[in-house]
N, CA, C and O of each residue as an XYZ file, in Angstrom:
600
protein
N       0.846     -1.180      0.000
C       0.000      0.000      0.000
C       0.893      1.247      0.000
O       1.890      1.310      0.720
N       0.526      2.215     -0.803
C       1.286      3.459     -0.921
C       0.984      4.385      0.254
O      -0.177      4.637      0.577
N       2.022      4.879      0.876
C       1.818      5.856      1.945
C       2.108      7.269      1.468
O       2.147      8.201      2.271
N       2.313      7.434      0.159
C       2.626      8.752     -0.384
C       1.385      9.555     -0.756
O       1.460     10.776     -0.895
N       0.238      8.881     -0.921
C      -0.988      9.576     -1.277
C      -1.227     10.682     -0.253
O      -1.089     10.460      0.950
N      -1.585     11.872     -0.734
C      -1.849     12.947      0.216
C      -3.109     13.714     -0.166
O      -3.497     13.789     -1.332
N      -3.725     14.278      0.860
C      -4.963     15.032      0.736
C      -4.767     16.335      1.489
O      -4.440     16.334      2.676
N      -4.970     17.456      0.786
C      -4.794     18.783      1.384
C      -5.966     19.667      0.977
O      -6.723     19.344      0.062
N      -6.097     20.788      1.679
C      -7.075     21.794      1.293
C      -6.437     23.169      1.394
O      -5.772     23.469      2.385
N      -6.631     24.013      0.379
C      -6.152     25.393      0.496
C      -6.999     26.205      1.487
O      -6.621     27.318      1.851
N      -8.146     25.651      1.927
C      -9.055     26.379      2.819
C      -8.708     26.205      4.296
O      -9.027     27.073      5.109
N      -8.057     25.091      4.656
C      -7.678     24.855      6.053
C      -6.562     23.817      6.110
O      -6.438     22.968      5.228
N      -5.769     23.899      7.144
C      -4.664     22.952      7.357
C      -5.163     21.766      8.171
O      -6.212     21.841      8.811
N      -4.411     20.677      8.145
C      -4.737     19.498      8.940
C      -4.784     19.880     10.419
O      -3.894     20.573     10.913
N      -5.813     19.433     11.119
C      -6.037     19.679     12.552
C      -6.372     21.140     12.860
O      -6.296     21.555     14.017
N      -6.743     21.931     11.839
C      -7.124     23.334     12.042
C      -8.626     23.488     11.790
O      -9.279     22.572     11.292
N      -9.156     24.650     12.139
C     -10.592     24.884     11.999
C     -11.011     25.094     10.544
O     -10.336     25.775      9.772
N     -12.137     24.492     10.200
C     -12.749     24.635      8.880
C     -13.472     25.980      8.862
O     -14.221     26.276      9.792
N     -13.269     26.811      7.821
C     -13.982     28.091      7.757
C     -15.506     27.905      7.761
O     -16.027     26.933      7.215
N     -16.207     28.859      8.391
C     -17.663     28.814      8.549
C     -18.368     28.621      7.206
O     -19.402     27.955      7.146
N     -17.832     29.185      6.146
C     -18.483     29.106      4.833
C     -18.743     27.661      4.406
O     -19.680     27.413      3.647
N     -17.936     26.696      4.874
C     -18.089     25.280      4.497
C     -18.952     24.509      5.493
O     -19.049     23.285      5.413
N     -19.578     25.219      6.429
C     -20.366     24.581      7.491
C     -21.860     24.769      7.249
O     -22.278     25.467      6.325
N     -22.653     24.124      8.109
C     -24.098     24.289      8.076
C     -24.528     25.706      8.428
O     -25.647     26.113      8.115
N     -23.642     26.461      9.081
C     -23.946     27.854      9.429
C     -23.610     28.805      8.288
O     -24.052     29.953      8.273
N     -22.826     28.317      7.334
C     -22.407     29.137      6.194
C     -23.139     28.708      4.931
O     -24.348     28.477      4.949
N     -22.394     28.605      3.836
C     -22.988     28.216      2.552
C     -23.102     26.703      2.413
O     -23.769     26.211      1.503
N     -22.448     25.958      3.319
C     -22.477     24.491      3.313
C     -22.050     23.909      1.965
O     -22.619     22.928      1.486
N     -21.033     24.537      1.365
C     -20.440     23.968      0.146
C     -19.178     23.228      0.560
O     -18.538     23.574      1.554
N     -18.827     22.205     -0.214
C     -17.610     21.472      0.122
C     -16.379     22.349     -0.078
O     -16.323     23.155     -1.007
N     -15.383     22.180      0.813
C     -14.140     22.932      0.644
C     -13.340     22.380     -0.533
O     -13.526     21.230     -0.929
N     -12.451     23.200     -1.090
C     -11.585     22.693     -2.150
C     -10.600     21.678     -1.563
O     -10.120     21.835     -0.441
N     -10.312     20.643     -2.341
C      -9.396     19.591     -1.901
C      -8.393     19.305     -3.008
O      -8.713     19.384     -4.194
N      -7.175     18.971     -2.602
C      -6.103     18.656     -3.548
C      -5.575     17.260     -3.257
O      -5.258     16.932     -2.114
N      -5.483     16.431     -4.312
C      -4.958     15.070     -4.199
C      -3.566     15.052     -4.810
O      -3.357     15.561     -5.911
N      -2.619     14.466     -4.096
C      -1.252     14.341     -4.616
C      -0.764     12.910     -4.455
O      -1.180     12.191     -3.546
N       0.124     12.514     -5.356
C       0.779     11.201     -5.312
C      -0.204     10.031     -5.373
O      -0.068      9.054     -4.637
N      -1.192     10.146     -6.258
C      -2.126      9.034     -6.484
C      -1.321      7.896     -7.115
O      -0.591      8.126     -8.079
N      -1.440      6.679     -6.593
C      -0.682      5.564     -7.168
C      -0.971      5.409     -8.665
O      -2.117      5.537     -9.097
N       0.064      5.136     -9.445
C      -0.065      5.032    -10.903
C      -1.040      3.933    -11.315
O      -1.672      4.032    -12.367
N      -1.169      2.892    -10.504
C      -2.053      1.775    -10.858
C      -3.468      1.921    -10.288
O      -4.268      0.990    -10.381
N      -3.777      3.064     -9.709
C      -5.131      3.283     -9.173
C      -6.139      3.342    -10.317
O      -5.865      3.906    -11.376
N      -7.311      2.750    -10.084
C      -8.392      2.760    -11.081
C      -9.535      3.677    -10.656
O     -10.340      4.094    -11.489
N      -9.610      3.994     -9.359
C     -10.626      4.932     -8.876
C     -10.226      5.451     -7.504
O      -9.368      4.882     -6.828
N     -10.873      6.552     -7.108
C     -10.660      7.150     -5.787
C     -12.003      7.231     -5.070
O     -13.058      7.353     -5.692
N     -11.932      7.159     -3.744
C     -13.116      7.301     -2.898
C     -12.804      8.372     -1.860
O     -11.712      8.400     -1.293
N     -13.770      9.251     -1.616
C     -13.641     10.266     -0.577
C     -14.796     10.091      0.401
O     -15.963     10.098      0.007
N     -14.460      9.934      1.675
C     -15.457      9.812      2.732
C     -15.186     10.921      3.745
O     -14.062     11.073      4.224
N     -16.215     11.689      4.066
C     -16.088     12.741      5.076
C     -17.073     12.414      6.196
O     -18.281     12.324      5.975
N     -16.530     12.239      7.408
C     -17.405     11.916      8.530
C     -16.942     12.606      9.808
O     -15.828     13.122      9.900
N     -17.842     12.596     10.791
C     -17.621     13.222     12.097
C     -17.690     12.129     13.160
O     -18.783     11.686     13.514
N     -16.536     11.684     13.677
C     -16.546     10.631     14.690
C     -17.008     11.128     16.062
O     -17.225     10.323     16.967
N     -17.161     12.448     16.223
C     -17.534     13.022     17.512
C     -19.029     13.328     17.622
O     -19.464     13.914     18.613
N     -19.814     12.942     16.625
C     -21.256     13.218     16.649
C     -21.899     12.526     17.851
O     -21.474     11.437     18.237
N     -22.928     13.154     18.450
C     -23.543     12.599     19.659
C     -24.042     11.159     19.513
O     -23.941     10.375     20.456
N     -24.580     10.804     18.338
C     -25.111      9.455     18.152
C     -24.110      8.486     17.557
O     -24.479      7.384     17.151
N     -22.850      8.879     17.501
C     -21.836      8.049     16.837
C     -21.428      8.689     15.526
O     -21.877      9.787     15.197
N     -20.583      8.008     14.784
C     -20.028      8.538     13.545
C     -21.129      9.026     12.592
O     -22.074      8.290     12.309
N     -21.008     10.273     12.095
C     -21.994     10.878     11.203
C     -21.342     11.133      9.855
O     -20.318     11.811      9.770
N     -21.941     10.587      8.797
C     -21.391     10.727      7.444
C     -21.883     12.011      6.797
O     -23.085     12.264      6.717
N     -20.920     12.827      6.330
C     -21.237     14.119      5.726
C     -21.169     14.115      4.208
O     -21.924     14.834      3.552
N     -20.263     13.304      3.635
C     -20.105     13.305      2.175
C     -19.459     12.004      1.766
O     -18.457     11.589      2.347
N     -20.035     11.356      0.760
C     -19.521     10.099      0.228
C     -19.419     10.250     -1.280
O     -20.428     10.418     -1.964
N     -18.191     10.188     -1.799
C     -17.974     10.325     -3.241
C     -17.118      9.141     -3.673
O     -16.039      8.920     -3.124
N     -17.598      8.377     -4.658
C     -16.820      7.216     -5.102
C     -16.735      7.178     -6.621
O     -17.432      7.913     -7.321
N     -15.865      6.305     -7.111
C     -15.571      6.196     -8.544
C     -15.091      7.533     -9.120
O     -15.438      7.906    -10.240
N     -14.285      8.241     -8.322
C     -13.613      9.455     -8.801
C     -12.470      8.982     -9.696
O     -11.735      8.063     -9.332
N     -12.321      9.593    -10.843
C     -11.230      9.220    -11.737
C      -9.886      9.452    -11.050
O      -9.703     10.476    -10.391
N      -8.929      8.505    -11.196
C      -7.605      8.713    -10.591
C      -6.843      9.866    -11.241
O      -5.818     10.304    -10.717
N      -7.334     10.360    -12.379
C      -6.706     11.513    -13.033
C      -7.076     12.819    -12.334
O      -6.434     13.844    -12.561
N      -8.104     12.794    -11.486
C      -8.537     14.005    -10.777
C      -7.486     14.384     -9.741
O      -7.094     13.561     -8.914
N      -7.038     15.617     -9.788
C      -6.022     16.106     -8.852
C      -6.602     17.076     -7.827
O      -5.959     17.402     -6.829
N      -7.842     17.536     -8.090
C      -8.465     18.449     -7.138
C      -9.978     18.398     -7.275
O     -10.525     18.074     -8.329
N     -10.624     18.727     -6.182
C     -12.068     18.952     -6.181
C     -12.228     20.424     -5.835
O     -11.794     20.869     -4.772
N     -12.844     21.168     -6.722
C     -13.028     22.597     -6.486
C     -14.164     22.827     -5.481
O     -15.038     21.981     -5.296
N     -14.119     23.974     -4.854
C     -15.164     24.355     -3.902
C     -16.534     24.224     -4.547
O     -16.767     24.732     -5.644
N     -17.448     23.532     -3.851
C     -18.819     23.415     -4.327
C     -19.012     22.525     -5.543
O     -20.071     22.574     -6.169
N     -18.013     21.707     -5.899
C     -18.128     20.869     -7.087
C     -17.914     19.397     -6.772
O     -17.277     19.041     -5.781
N     -18.460     18.554     -7.637
C     -18.229     17.112     -7.594
C     -17.501     16.770     -8.894
O     -17.903     17.239     -9.959
N     -16.439     15.963     -8.832
C     -15.721     15.627    -10.072
C     -16.647     14.956    -11.097
O     -17.489     14.133    -10.739
N     -16.479     15.315    -12.363
C     -17.270     14.720    -13.444
C     -17.120     13.206    -13.420
O     -16.015     12.681    -13.281
N     -18.235     12.517    -13.555
C     -18.214     11.062    -13.620
C     -18.236     10.357    -12.274
O     -18.468      9.149    -12.219
N     -18.001     11.076    -11.197
C     -18.002     10.460     -9.863
C     -19.441     10.193     -9.424
O     -20.376     10.847     -9.888
N     -19.601      9.231     -8.531
C     -20.918      8.920     -7.973
C     -20.968      9.359     -6.515
O     -19.960      9.363     -5.809
N     -22.169      9.727     -6.090
C     -22.362     10.187     -4.723
C     -23.109      9.145     -3.913
O     -24.071      8.539     -4.384
N     -22.649      8.947     -2.680
C     -23.347      8.072     -1.758
C     -24.305      8.896     -0.909
O     -24.221     10.124     -0.878
N     -25.215      8.214     -0.222
C     -26.195      8.890      0.641
C     -25.577      9.103      2.016
O     -25.139      8.155      2.667
N     -25.546     10.370      2.453
C     -24.968     10.686      3.756
C     -26.012     10.530      4.861
O     -27.152     10.150      4.593
N     -25.628     10.818      6.082
C     -26.547     10.655      7.211
C     -27.601     11.752      7.305
O     -28.474     11.703      8.171
N     -27.524     12.744      6.415
C     -28.600     13.734      6.296
C     -29.675     13.200      5.347
O     -30.718     13.827      5.161
N     -29.406     12.022      4.742
C     -30.324     11.447      3.774
C     -30.191     12.068      2.397
O     -31.087     11.942      1.563
N     -29.058     12.749      2.153
C     -28.848     13.471      0.901
C     -27.620     12.935      0.177
O     -26.788     12.240      0.760
N     -27.524     13.271     -1.109
C     -26.356     12.886     -1.897
C     -25.272     13.956     -1.849
O     -24.094     13.643     -2.017
N     -25.647     15.203     -1.624
C     -24.633     16.266     -1.660
C     -23.896     16.400     -0.321
O     -24.266     15.791      0.683
N     -22.863     17.202     -0.348
C     -22.058     17.498      0.841
C     -22.939     18.115      1.914
O     -23.732     19.014      1.635
N     -22.797     17.630      3.145
C     -23.475     18.220      4.296
C     -22.423     18.848      5.192
O     -21.595     18.139      5.764
N     -22.443     20.147      5.323
C     -21.415     20.852      6.092
C     -21.491     20.582      7.585
O     -22.536     20.187      8.101
N     -20.369     20.798      8.280
C     -20.342     20.625      9.728
C     -21.426     21.467     10.403
O     -21.616     22.637     10.069
N     -22.127     20.861     11.350
C     -23.186     21.569     12.078
C     -23.373     20.892     13.439
O     -24.470     20.442     13.768
N     -22.284     20.823     14.237
C     -22.378     20.094     15.507
C     -23.189     20.862     16.541
O     -23.402     22.066     16.402
N     -23.640     20.161     17.579
C     -24.299     20.887     18.663
C     -23.294     21.832     19.332
O     -22.089     21.586     19.272
N     -23.773     22.911     19.972
C     -22.845     23.815     20.662
C     -22.004     23.050     21.686
O     -22.459     22.075     22.284
N     -20.773     23.512     21.872
C     -19.879     22.861     22.834
C     -18.501     22.659     22.262
O     -17.963     23.525     21.573
N     -17.935     21.505     22.554
C     -16.550     21.258     22.155
C     -16.428     21.070     20.643
O     -17.397     20.689     19.986
N     -15.246     21.332     20.090
C     -15.037     21.151     18.653
C     -15.217     19.684     18.248
O     -14.888     18.769     19.003
N     -15.737     19.489     17.058
C     -15.828     18.154     16.470
C     -14.748     18.028     15.409
O     -14.333     19.017     14.805
N     -14.292     16.778     15.187
C     -13.314     16.483     14.132
C     -14.075     16.023     12.891
O     -14.953     15.165     12.977
N     -13.736     16.591     11.751
C     -14.318     16.187     10.471
C     -13.190     15.552      9.677
O     -12.242     16.222      9.266
N     -13.312     14.238      9.469
C     -12.258     13.444      8.834
C     -12.545     13.302      7.347
O     -13.534     12.689      6.945
N     -11.666     13.878      6.540
C     -11.719     13.752      5.085
C     -10.762     12.613      4.751
O      -9.552     12.749      4.931
N     -11.296     11.486      4.262
C     -10.486     10.299      4.011
C     -10.517      9.961      2.524
O     -11.579      9.760      1.935
N      -9.324      9.906      1.935
C      -9.188      9.612      0.512
C      -8.568      8.234      0.351
O      -7.562      7.919      0.988
N      -9.167      7.422     -0.496
C      -8.668      6.073     -0.760
C      -8.417      5.915     -2.254
O      -9.244      6.316     -3.072
N      -7.279      5.332     -2.610
C      -6.983      4.951     -3.996
C      -7.246      3.454     -4.091
O      -6.753      2.676     -3.274
N      -8.028      3.057     -5.095
C      -8.421      1.659     -5.249
C      -7.913      1.073     -6.560
O      -7.609      1.794     -7.510
N      -7.830     -0.267     -6.585
C      -7.378     -0.954     -7.798
C      -8.521     -1.251     -8.769
O      -8.317     -1.930     -9.775
N      -9.727     -0.745     -8.472
C     -10.888     -0.957     -9.335
C     -11.930      0.114     -9.048
O     -11.914      0.746     -7.992
N     -12.830      0.308     -9.997
C     -14.012      1.136     -9.741
C     -14.992      0.272     -8.961
O     -14.957     -0.955     -9.061
N     -15.856      0.899     -8.192
C     -16.824      0.150     -7.387
C     -18.117     -0.065     -8.175
O     -18.655      0.864     -8.778
N     -18.601     -1.299     -8.157
C     -19.837     -1.654     -8.870
C     -21.040     -1.342     -7.983
O     -21.810     -2.230     -7.615
N     -21.182     -0.060     -7.650
C     -22.279      0.388     -6.787
C     -23.049      1.488     -7.490
O     -22.498      2.234     -8.298
N     -24.321      1.575     -7.172
C     -25.164      2.627     -7.738
C     -25.049      3.892     -6.893
O     -24.725      3.841     -5.707
N     -25.322      5.026     -7.533
C     -25.382      6.284     -6.794
C     -26.375      6.113     -5.651
O     -27.410      5.468     -5.816
N     -26.063      6.688     -4.495
C     -26.935      6.580     -3.332
C     -26.528      5.462     -2.382
O     -27.182      5.254     -1.360
N     -25.450      4.733     -2.706
C     -24.964      3.684     -1.806
C     -24.572      4.319     -0.470
O     -24.153      5.476     -0.426
N     -24.711      3.565      0.605
C     -24.326      4.059      1.927
C     -22.876      3.750      2.231
O     -22.230      3.000      1.500
N     -22.359      4.330      3.313
C     -20.949      4.140      3.656
C     -20.604      2.678      3.902
O     -19.543      2.219      3.480
N     -21.477      1.938      4.576
C     -21.180      0.517      4.832
C     -21.016     -0.254      3.527
O     -20.115     -1.083      3.405
N     -21.887      0.016      2.547
C     -21.781     -0.643      1.234
C     -20.479     -0.267      0.545
O     -19.794     -1.119     -0.021
N     -20.146      1.014      0.600
C     -18.920      1.499     -0.047
C     -17.702      0.854      0.605
O     -16.822      0.344     -0.088
N     -17.648      0.875      1.934
C     -16.498      0.291      2.635
C     -16.387     -1.210      2.378
O     -15.283     -1.738      2.243
N     -17.520     -1.895      2.309
C     -17.499     -3.338      2.027
C     -16.929     -3.585      0.624
O     -16.121     -4.492      0.427
N     -17.359     -2.769     -0.347
C     -16.887     -2.914     -1.729
C     -15.395     -2.573     -1.855
O     -14.724     -3.073     -2.758
N     -14.876     -1.731     -0.962
C     -13.461     -1.337     -0.994
C     -12.534     -2.404     -0.402
O     -11.325     -2.367     -0.634
N     -13.081     -3.341      0.352
C     -12.264     -4.336      1.048
C     -11.325     -5.055      0.083
O     -11.756     -5.585     -0.941
N     -10.046     -5.066      0.422
C      -9.036     -5.741     -0.383
C      -8.619     -4.990     -1.638
O      -7.824     -5.504     -2.424
N      -9.136     -3.789     -1.841
C      -8.855     -3.029     -3.065
C      -8.049     -1.748     -2.823
O      -7.744     -1.028     -3.773
N      -7.702     -1.456     -1.568
C      -7.065     -0.181     -1.232
C      -5.565     -0.224     -1.546
O      -4.828     -1.061     -1.026
N      -5.138      0.700     -2.409
C      -3.726      0.825     -2.783
C      -3.032      1.897     -1.943
O      -1.819      1.840     -1.743
N      -3.784      2.855     -1.463
C      -3.230      3.950     -0.672
C      -4.352      4.717     -0.016
O      -5.493      4.687     -0.476
N      -4.022      5.407      1.062
C      -5.032      6.230      1.716
C      -4.378      7.444      2.354
O      -3.205      7.421      2.726
N      -5.165      8.500      2.468
C      -4.701      9.753      3.062
C      -5.846     10.333      3.880
O      -7.014     10.010      3.666
N      -5.484     11.193      4.815
C      -6.490     11.755      5.710
C      -6.171     13.221      6.000
O      -5.012     13.605      6.159
N      -7.220     14.016      6.064
C      -7.136     15.422      6.429
C      -8.229     15.647      7.468
O      -9.391     15.315      7.234
N      -7.862     16.204      8.603
C      -8.834     16.419      9.677
C      -9.042     17.923      9.875
O      -8.097     18.677     10.109
N     -10.305     18.331      9.775
C     -10.670     19.716     10.056
C     -11.524     19.764     11.298
O     -12.247     18.812     11.596
N     -11.452     20.848     12.018
C     -12.219     21.016     13.243
C     -13.324     22.038     13.026
O     -13.185     22.948     12.209
N     -14.432     21.886     13.766
C     -15.490     22.888     13.706
C     -16.203     22.914     15.031
O     -16.441     21.871     15.641
N     -16.550     24.124     15.485
C     -17.225     24.304     16.776
C     -18.268     25.405     16.616
O     -18.057     26.409     15.936
N     -19.418     25.167     17.284
C     -20.444     26.217     17.303
C     -20.500     26.804     18.688
O     -21.294     27.709     18.944
């Protein structure tokens, strides 16, 4: 497995606060993301954004799969052409911005996976289905953690 894959955002640094504009209190658009060092043999990428600090357990904010390995960035408010969206815990296909209850900061984990195949899943698949389909196919993974507090 490649440990060189990296995930960055020009909007916030790892372990730093996510700007309000990308939250449920702002415009709730996805932040821009940059992918680097995608393995040459990757056939697809998966992006999972979740909040492990949610009161009821892990909360899924954005699920994007079958992203072309040629994609080097996701622009603010955009989904890469040809990618499929999974259903998040808001019951929606689009990005759901951070909107935690008032109190301590929550961690929002942006997880990028490079796979050796595209996933044979329909748009609207849930995270469990996506993760099950990824089993044994991960060539590399990267993580970016943003914080948000109300």
